[in-house]
VEXDREN-2710 file (C-alpha; in Angstrom, 1 decimal):
% VEXDREN-2710
k/r/px/py/pz
1/MET/-59.5/-65.3/-124.0
2/SER/-58.3/-62.9/-121.3
3/ALA/-55.5/-60.4/-122.1
4/ARG/-53.2/-62.0/-119.6
5/SER/-53.8/-65.5/-121.2
6/LEU/-53.3/-64.1/-124.6
7/LEU/-50.0/-62.5/-123.6
8/GLY/-48.9/-65.8/-122.1
9/LEU/-49.7/-67.6/-125.4
10/CYS/-47.8/-64.9/-127.3
11/TYR/-44.8/-65.5/-125.1
12/HIS/-44.7/-69.2/-125.7
13/LYS/-45.2/-68.9/-129.4
14/ALA/-42.6/-66.1/-129.7
15/MET/-40.0/-68.1/-127.7
16/ALA/-40.6/-71.2/-129.8
17/GLY/-40.1/-69.2/-133.0
18/TRP/-37.0/-67.5/-131.5
19/ARG/-35.5/-70.9/-130.7
20/ARG/-36.2/-72.2/-134.2
21/SER/-34.5/-69.2/-135.6
22/ALA/-31.3/-69.7/-133.5
23/GLY/-31.9/-66.6/-131.4
24/ARG/-33.2/-64.2/-134.0
25/PRO/-36.4/-62.3/-132.9
26/ALA/-39.6/-64.0/-133.8
27/SER/-41.8/-62.2/-136.3
28/ALA/-44.8/-60.1/-135.3
29/GLY/-47.0/-62.8/-136.8
30/ALA/-45.9/-65.3/-134.1
31/CYS/-49.1/-64.5/-132.3
32/ALA/-52.0/-62.1/-132.3
33/LEU/-50.2/-59.1/-130.8
34/GLY/-52.8/-56.7/-132.0
35/ARG/-55.5/-58.5/-130.1
36/ALA/-53.4/-58.6/-127.0
37/ALA/-52.8/-54.8/-127.3
38/ALA/-56.5/-54.3/-127.7
39/ALA/-57.3/-56.4/-124.7
40/VAL/-54.8/-54.6/-122.4
41/PRO/-54.3/-50.8/-122.2
42/GLY/-52.1/-50.1/-125.3
43/LEU/-48.8/-49.0/-123.9
44/VAL/-48.7/-51.6/-121.2
45/ALA/-49.4/-54.4/-123.6
46/LEU/-46.8/-53.2/-126.1
47/LEU/-44.2/-53.0/-123.4
48/LEU/-45.1/-56.4/-122.0
49/VAL/-45.0/-58.2/-125.4
50/GLY/-41.9/-56.4/-126.4
51/ALA/-40.2/-57.7/-123.2
52/LEU/-41.1/-61.3/-124.0
53/VAL/-39.7/-61.9/-127.5
54/ARG/-36.0/-61.6/-127.3
55/PRO/-33.0/-61.6/-124.9
56/ALA/-30.7/-58.7/-124.3
57/ALA/-27.5/-58.6/-126.4
58/GLY/-24.2/-59.4/-124.6
59/PHE/-25.7/-61.6/-122.0
60/ASP/-23.8/-61.6/-118.7
61/LEU/-23.5/-65.1/-117.1
62/GLN/-22.5/-64.7/-113.5
63/ALA/-21.4/-67.5/-111.2
64/HIS/-22.9/-66.7/-107.8
65/ARG/-20.3/-67.0/-105.0
66/GLY/-18.2/-68.6/-107.8
67/GLY/-20.9/-71.2/-108.4
68/ARG/-21.7/-72.6/-105.0
69/GLY/-24.0/-75.2/-106.4
70/LEU/-21.0/-77.0/-107.8
71/ALA/-18.0/-76.1/-105.5
72/PRO/-17.3/-74.6/-102.1
73/GLU/-18.5/-71.0/-102.2
74/ASN/-16.1/-68.1/-102.6
75/THR/-13.1/-70.3/-103.0
76/LEU/-10.4/-70.7/-105.7
77/ALA/-11.8/-74.2/-106.3
78/ALA/-15.2/-72.6/-107.3
79/VAL/-13.4/-70.0/-109.5
80/GLU/-11.5/-72.8/-111.3
81/ARG/-14.8/-74.7/-111.8
82/ALA/-16.5/-71.6/-113.2
83/LEU/-13.7/-70.8/-115.5
84/ALA/-13.6/-74.4/-116.8
85/LEU/-17.4/-74.2/-117.6
86/GLY/-17.2/-70.7/-119.1
87/VAL/-18.8/-67.6/-117.4
88/THR/-18.8/-63.9/-118.2
89/THR/-18.4/-62.8/-114.6
90/LEU/-17.4/-64.2/-111.2
91/GLU/-19.8/-62.9/-108.5
92/LEU/-17.9/-63.0/-105.2
93/ASP/-18.4/-61.6/-101.7
94/LEU/-15.9/-59.6/-99.7
95/VAL/-15.3/-59.4/-96.0
96/ALA/-12.5/-57.6/-94.1
97/SER/-10.2/-59.0/-91.4
98/ARG/-9.2/-57.2/-88.2
99/ASP/-6.0/-56.0/-90.0
100/ASP/-8.0/-54.7/-93.0
101/VAL/-7.2/-57.5/-95.5
102/LEU/-10.1/-58.3/-97.9
103/PHE/-11.0/-61.9/-98.2
104/LEU/-13.6/-63.7/-100.3
105/GLY/-16.4/-64.7/-98.0
106/HIS/-20.1/-64.3/-97.5
107/ASP/-20.6/-64.4/-93.8
108/LEU/-19.7/-61.5/-91.5
109/GLU/-19.8/-64.1/-88.7
110/LEU/-18.2/-67.4/-89.7
111/ASP/-20.8/-70.1/-90.3
112/PRO/-20.1/-73.4/-88.5
113/ALA/-21.7/-75.3/-91.3
114/LYS/-18.9/-74.1/-93.7
115/VAL/-15.8/-73.8/-91.6
116/ARG/-13.3/-76.2/-90.0
117/THR/-10.5/-75.2/-87.6
118/PRO/-6.9/-76.0/-88.5
119/ASP/-7.2/-79.3/-86.6
120/GLY/-10.1/-80.4/-88.8
121/ARG/-12.9/-79.9/-86.3
122/TRP/-16.1/-78.1/-87.3
123/LEU/-16.4/-74.6/-85.9
124/ARG/-18.6/-74.5/-82.8
125/PRO/-21.5/-72.1/-82.9
126/PRO/-21.8/-69.2/-82.7
127/GLY/-19.0/-68.4/-85.2
128/PRO/-16.7/-65.5/-84.5
129/ALA/-17.0/-62.2/-86.4
130/VAL/-14.6/-62.1/-89.3
131/ARG/-13.7/-58.6/-88.3
132/ALA/-12.4/-59.9/-85.0
133/LEU/-9.8/-62.2/-86.6
134/ALA/-6.5/-61.4/-88.2
135/ALA/-5.7/-62.4/-91.7
136/ALA/-3.4/-65.2/-90.6
137/GLU/-6.2/-66.7/-88.5
138/LEU/-8.6/-66.6/-91.4
139/GLU/-6.1/-68.2/-93.8
140/ALA/-5.7/-71.1/-91.4
141/LEU/-9.4/-72.1/-91.7
142/ASP/-10.6/-74.9/-94.0
143/VAL/-13.7/-73.9/-96.0
144/GLY/-13.6/-76.7/-98.6
145/ARG/-16.4/-78.9/-97.3
146/LEU/-19.9/-78.4/-95.8
147/ASP/-20.8/-80.1/-92.6
148/PRO/-22.9/-83.0/-93.8
149/ALA/-25.0/-82.9/-90.6
150/SER/-26.1/-79.3/-91.4
151/GLY/-29.2/-78.2/-93.1
152/TYR/-27.1/-75.9/-95.3
153/ALA/-25.3/-78.9/-96.8
154/ARG/-28.5/-80.5/-97.7
155/GLN/-29.4/-77.5/-99.9
156/TRP/-26.3/-78.2/-102.1
157/PRO/-26.2/-81.9/-103.0
158/GLU/-24.2/-81.3/-106.2
159/GLN/-21.4/-79.3/-104.4
160/ARG/-18.2/-81.2/-104.6
161/PRO/-16.0/-80.8/-101.6
162/VAL/-12.3/-79.8/-101.9
163/ASP/-10.7/-80.4/-98.6
164/GLY/-8.0/-77.9/-97.6
165/GLU/-9.5/-74.9/-99.5
166/ARG/-8.8/-71.7/-97.7
167/MET/-10.5/-68.3/-97.7
168/PRO/-8.7/-66.5/-100.5
169/THR/-7.6/-62.9/-100.6
170/LEU/-8.1/-60.7/-103.7
171/ASP/-4.3/-61.2/-104.3
172/ALA/-4.8/-64.9/-104.5
173/LEU/-7.7/-64.5/-106.8
174/ALA/-5.6/-62.3/-109.1
175/ARG/-2.8/-64.8/-109.3
176/LEU/-5.2/-67.6/-110.3
177/LEU/-6.8/-65.4/-113.0
178/GLU/-3.4/-64.6/-114.4
179/ALA/-2.3/-68.2/-114.3
180/ARG/-5.4/-69.2/-116.2
181/GLY/-5.1/-66.5/-118.8
182/ALA/-8.6/-65.2/-117.7
183/ARG/-7.9/-61.6/-118.7
184/THR/-11.4/-61.0/-120.0
185/ILE/-13.3/-62.4/-117.0
186/ARG/-15.1/-59.7/-115.1
187/LEU/-15.5/-59.6/-111.3
188/ASN/-18.7/-58.6/-109.5
189/LEU/-17.6/-57.9/-105.9
190/GLU/-20.2/-57.6/-103.2
191/THR/-19.2/-55.6/-100.1
192/LYS/-20.6/-57.4/-97.0
193/ILE/-21.6/-54.7/-94.6
194/ARG/-24.7/-53.8/-92.8
195/PRO/-25.8/-50.5/-91.3
196/ASP/-27.4/-52.1/-88.2
197/ARG/-24.1/-54.0/-87.3
198/PRO/-21.3/-51.5/-87.9
199/GLU/-18.8/-53.4/-85.8
200/LEU/-18.8/-56.3/-88.3
201/ALA/-17.1/-54.4/-91.2
202/PRO/-15.1/-51.3/-91.9
203/ALA/-16.9/-48.0/-92.3
204/PRO/-18.3/-47.6/-95.8
205/GLU/-15.7/-45.1/-96.8
206/ARG/-12.9/-47.2/-95.5
207/PHE/-14.3/-50.4/-97.1
208/ALA/-14.3/-48.5/-100.4
209/GLU/-10.8/-47.2/-100.0
210/LEU/-9.5/-50.7/-99.2
211/LEU/-11.3/-52.3/-102.2
212/VAL/-10.4/-49.6/-104.8
213/ALA/-6.7/-49.6/-103.7
214/VAL/-6.3/-53.4/-104.0
215/LEU/-8.1/-53.6/-107.3
216/ARG/-6.0/-50.7/-108.7
217/ARG/-2.8/-52.4/-107.4
218/LEU/-3.8/-55.7/-109.0
219/ASP/-4.8/-54.0/-112.3
220/LEU/-8.4/-55.4/-111.9
221/LEU/-10.2/-52.1/-111.5
222/ASP/-11.2/-51.8/-115.1
223/ARG/-13.0/-55.2/-115.2
224/SER/-14.7/-55.0/-111.8
225/THR/-18.2/-54.1/-110.7
226/VAL/-19.0/-53.4/-107.0
227/GLN/-22.4/-54.3/-105.7
228/SER/-24.1/-54.3/-102.3
229/PHE/-27.4/-54.3/-100.4
230/ASP/-25.8/-51.5/-98.4
231/TRP/-25.6/-48.7/-101.0
232/ARG/-23.4/-46.6/-98.8
233/THR/-20.3/-48.4/-100.0
234/LEU/-21.4/-47.9/-103.6
235/VAL/-21.6/-44.2/-103.1
236/ALA/-18.2/-44.3/-101.5
237/VAL/-16.7/-46.3/-104.4
238/ARG/-18.0/-43.9/-107.0
239/ALA/-16.6/-40.9/-105.0
240/ILE/-13.0/-42.2/-105.4
241/ALA/-13.3/-44.3/-108.6
242/PRO/-16.2/-42.9/-110.7
243/ASP/-15.5/-45.1/-113.7
244/VAL/-16.1/-48.3/-111.7
245/PRO/-19.7/-49.5/-112.3
246/THR/-21.8/-50.2/-109.3
247/ALA/-24.8/-52.5/-108.9
248/CYS/-27.7/-51.8/-106.5
249/LEU/-28.9/-55.1/-105.0
250/THR/-32.6/-55.0/-103.9
251/VAL/-34.9/-57.4/-102.0
252/ARG/-38.3/-56.8/-100.5
253/GLN/-39.1/-59.8/-98.4
254/ARG/-40.6/-60.1/-94.9
255/ARG/-37.2/-61.3/-93.4
256/PHE/-35.3/-58.6/-95.2
257/ASP/-36.3/-55.5/-97.1
258/ASN/-33.4/-53.2/-97.9
259/LEU/-35.7/-50.5/-99.3
260/ALA/-37.8/-50.2/-96.2
261/ASP/-36.5/-47.1/-94.5
262/GLY/-33.4/-45.6/-96.3
263/SER/-30.8/-47.0/-93.9
264/TRP/-29.5/-49.5/-96.5
265/THR/-29.9/-47.2/-99.5
266/ALA/-27.6/-44.4/-98.4
267/GLY/-30.5/-42.3/-97.2
268/LEU/-32.6/-42.5/-100.4
269/ARG/-36.2/-43.3/-99.8
270/LEU/-38.5/-45.1/-102.2
271/ALA/-41.4/-42.8/-101.7
272/GLU/-39.3/-39.8/-102.8
273/HIS/-38.9/-41.5/-106.2
274/GLY/-42.5/-42.4/-107.0
275/ASP/-42.3/-45.8/-105.3
276/SER/-40.3/-46.9/-108.4
277/VAL/-37.4/-49.2/-107.6
278/PRO/-35.7/-48.5/-111.0
279/ARG/-35.9/-44.7/-110.4
280/LEU/-34.5/-45.2/-106.9
281/VAL/-31.6/-47.2/-108.3
282/ALA/-30.9/-44.6/-110.9
283/ALA/-30.9/-41.9/-108.3
284/ALA/-28.3/-43.8/-106.3
285/GLY/-26.0/-43.6/-109.3
286/CYS/-25.9/-47.4/-110.0
287/ARG/-25.5/-48.6/-113.6
288/ILE/-26.9/-52.0/-112.8
289/TRP/-30.1/-53.1/-110.9
290/SER/-29.9/-56.5/-109.4
291/PRO/-33.3/-57.4/-107.9
292/PHE/-34.3/-60.7/-106.3
293/PHE/-35.5/-62.5/-109.3
294/ALA/-38.9/-63.5/-108.0
295/GLU/-39.8/-59.8/-107.5
296/LEU/-39.0/-58.7/-111.1
297/GLU/-41.8/-58.0/-113.5
298/PRO/-41.3/-57.6/-117.3
299/LEU/-42.4/-54.0/-117.3
300/ASP/-39.7/-53.3/-114.6
301/ILE/-37.1/-54.3/-117.1
302/ARG/-38.3/-51.8/-119.7
303/ARG/-38.6/-49.1/-117.1
304/ALA/-35.0/-49.7/-116.0
305/GLU/-33.7/-49.7/-119.6
306/ASN/-35.4/-46.4/-120.2
307/LEU/-33.3/-45.0/-117.3
308/GLY/-30.1/-46.5/-118.8
309/LEU/-29.9/-49.4/-116.3
310/ARG/-28.9/-53.0/-117.0
311/VAL/-31.0/-55.6/-115.1
312/ILE/-29.2/-58.6/-113.7
313/PRO/-31.4/-60.5/-111.2
314/TRP/-30.2/-62.8/-108.4
315/THR/-30.1/-65.8/-107.7
316/VAL/-31.7/-67.9/-110.4
317/ASN/-31.2/-71.6/-110.2
318/GLU/-34.1/-73.3/-111.9
319/PRO/-34.0/-73.7/-115.7
320/ALA/-37.7/-72.7/-116.1
321/ASP/-37.0/-69.4/-114.4
322/MET/-33.8/-68.9/-116.4
323/ARG/-35.8/-69.4/-119.7
324/ARG/-38.5/-67.0/-118.7
325/LEU/-36.1/-64.2/-117.6
326/VAL/-33.8/-64.6/-120.6
327/GLY/-36.9/-64.3/-122.8
328/GLN/-38.1/-61.2/-121.0
329/GLY/-34.8/-59.5/-121.9
330/VAL/-32.7/-59.3/-118.7
331/HIS/-29.1/-58.4/-119.4
332/GLY/-27.7/-61.3/-117.4
333/LEU/-28.4/-63.7/-114.5
334/ILE/-26.6/-64.5/-111.3
335/THR/-26.8/-68.3/-110.6
336/ASP/-25.3/-70.9/-108.3
337/TYR/-25.4/-73.3/-111.3
338/PRO/-23.6/-71.8/-114.3
339/ASP/-23.8/-75.2/-116.0
340/ARG/-27.6/-75.1/-116.0
341/LEU/-27.6/-71.6/-117.3
342/ARG/-25.2/-72.5/-120.1
343/ALA/-27.5/-75.3/-121.1
344/VAL/-30.5/-72.9/-121.2
345/LEU/-28.6/-70.4/-123.2
346/ALA/-27.5/-73.1/-125.7
347/GLU/-31.1/-74.2/-126.0
348/LEU/-32.3/-70.7/-126.7
349/GLY/-29.5/-70.0/-129.2
350/VAL/-27.9/-67.3/-127.0
351/PRO/-24.1/-67.0/-127.3
352/ARG/-22.2/-68.3/-124.3
353/PRO/-18.9/-67.2/-122.9
354/PRO/-15.9/-69.4/-123.8
355/ALA/-14.7/-72.1/-121.4
356/LEU/-11.1/-71.8/-120.2
357/PRO/-8.9/-74.9/-119.9
358/ARG/-8.4/-76.1/-116.3
359/ALA/-5.0/-75.5/-114.8
360/GLU/-3.3/-77.6/-112.1
361/ARG/-2.9/-75.9/-108.8
END
């Protein structure tokens, strides 16, 4: 049997033993670890096998865009649904209006598949830049339903529409969290900004100032993480609020590779850090590395941990991928379906965050 096949067998046996023992690590006798180590160069085998037998403690269940698989993304309706299910963290996106008000929203230019005008009509393409609209104009838009004729709507058949949902501000989010008694829920806030389109967002330093100021005013700073593909905002946040953890998002795909040339990574270049993404993330000052889940290898997790990083991949929606990554020891997962991840964690005996009772709005 090849070393890779033997390691795969070890993984499945170890996971089965772990499930039977309600989340306790499987014993070394769960498979022939010694033979796997002999078949693969020693250190690599040891690290790989070690990565595959137990999950990280204090698992962070994050609802991506509030849980867009179940409710309209980046809305209070999504937040309510996520709280009712039980999550550790609300992962939400931030955009800025013309008058420097921060709203929950993913798209720097409004997506006609997601937005209706005040008279109920679908927005005509191309959508305007959020940065070109005042806060009052954004608050008048209906984002509670996807255009059923759009391809985007077909991606999310389980999403329940909530007509009349508006783009919320951070103030509106804080009021909801207080009303629900959600004082232990963390926020993972992504700054939507891109170096190649500077007109679509505030400058990185200004974005950081706006965000830190509102979080401090709302008493949310100590339970917030700031993340971004554009690491310039992360550097700026740490300069004015060094205790706020930052998460470096990474992706290396043909359509988008934010590690390609240093423009998205605050001038840091992969080649200057041994072509190691964990080392690049650590050099950027992030405490968390959030890679695209399909690009994450088990050994990467160990390397990141050795640098003091937590590893929380995005966006993981299939239960098989969830099981695999939890077993490899990631510290959390970002998912559009927190209900699916809760089911997987229950199956694996991993403690889940408590659900909060739904409140009427």
